[in-house]
N, C-alpha and C positions, 0 to 999 in steps of 0.2 A: 505792642501787637495785640495783646488780649483785649484791650479797650477798643481797638478798631474792629476786632471780630465780634465784640459785644455790640458795637454800633451797627455792624452788618446784620446781626440778629434783630436788633431793634428796628432797623430799616425794613426787614422782612415783615415784622409785625405791623408796621405802618402801612406797608403795601396791602396786607390783608384787610386792615381796617378801611383803607381808601377804596378798595374794591367793593367792600360791603356798603360803604356810603354811596358809591357810584350807583349801585343797584337800588339803594333806598331812595336817593334824591333824583337821579336822572331817569331811572326806569320805573319809579314809583312802586317798588316792591318793598313794602313795609316789613321789618323784621318781627317775627313772632317772639314770644317770651323765651323759648329755648334759644332762638338766634341771639337775643340780647344776653343770655347767660354765656353763650359761646364767646361773644365779644368780651364779656367780663373776664373770661378765662384768658383770652389773648392779651387783654390789658394787663392782667396779673403777670403773664409771661413777659410782656414788655417791661414791666416794672423791675423784674429781676435783672434784665439787661441794663436798664437805666441806672439801677443801684450800682452795678459793677462799673459803669462809666463814670458815675459821679463820686462814689465812695471808695473805689478800689475793688479789685477782683477778689471776691470771697466766696467760699463754698455755700454759705447761707444765702447769698444772692442767687446762686445757681439753683439752690433748693427752691427758692421762691418762684423762679422761672419754671422749674419742672412742675411744681404744684399747679401753676397757671396752665401749663400745657396739658396736664392730666385733667383739669377741670374742663377745658375746652374740648379735649378729646372724648372725655366721658359723656358730656352733654351731647356732643356730635353723634356718638354711637347710640345714645338714647333716641335722638331724633331719627337716625337711620332706622332703628328698630320699629319706630312708630309707623313707618311707611314701607315696611318690608313685605306687606301682604301683596300677593299678585293682583295686578290691576290698579293698585293705588298709584296715582300719578306723582305723589310726593308733594312737597310744599315749596312754593316760590320758584324762582328762576333757576335755570341750569347754566353752568359755565363749562364750555366745551363738552356738553352732553352729560355732565355730572352735577348733581345738586350741590349747592354751596356747603351744606352741612357735611356732605361726604368729603369735600375738599378740606373742610376744617379738621376732620378726623385725620386725613393724610398729613396736613400741615402740622398738626399737633405731634404726630409720631415723628415727623422729620425734625421738629424743634427739639424733641427729647434726644434724638440721635445727635443733633448738632451740639446741644449742651453737653452731652456725654463726651464728645470730641473736645470741646473747649476745656472741660475739666481735666483732661489728660495733659494739657499744655501747662508749662510752668508759669506761675503768676509773676509778672514783671512789675515791681513796685516803683521803678525809676521813672515811669511815665508821669510827669507832673502837668504838662500842658495838654489841654484837650483841644484838638483841631477844631476850626470853625465849622466844618461840615458835621462833625459829631454833635456840636452844640445845636446846629440847625435841625438835625434829625431828632434830638431830644426835645426841642421846642415844638416841632411838628407832632411828636407823640403826645405831648401834654395838651396841645390844641385839639388833637383827635379825641382825647379823653373828655375834654370839655364839650365838644360837639356831640359826642355820644351821650353824655349826661343830659344835655339840653334836648336832644332828640327823643330820648326815652321819656322825659317828663312831658314834652309836647305830644308824643304819641299816645301815652297812656294816662296822662294826668297823675293824680295821686290816688287813683282807684286801683284796686287789686284785681281787675278784670283779666282773666287768663285766656280769653278767646283770641283767635287770630285777628289781628287788626285790619280794618278796611280803610281807615282814614285816621288823620291825626285828631285825637280826642279834644285837645284844647283849641283846635282851629275850626271846630264845627260852628 
């Protein structure tokens, strides 16, 4: 049961990353440096769930996931504070009228609450077989990590330019 709930958490992280990629590739809304850091936080969060699925449910894996949620949430809050000034339109696209970095802060808090709930459940070590759907979600997550890495390199190259991106640096 716990592995399936960890798979559900990992699926949620995959959905978050897929929405971010939809906005990046379909709507041509390139992520800024803070957005990429938020993604890194969600990837770290997902790694905690993935470790629980692959290596067994352990509190240190949940700790890893919580650290990822705190990174994503902290960077999201920083991003929100940058645009809190009245009249500032914010950065990038909105989803249901709220900026993506605000949704990231909400999702990070929800993830921490979800993980706290999972930690209250007893760990079942008798689960030996991992269902195919769980493996599929794990493969999707690893593929999203690879796409994210390639995207960041193409977007910024190996430069440390911290400005808001307008196009892909390596595709100029």
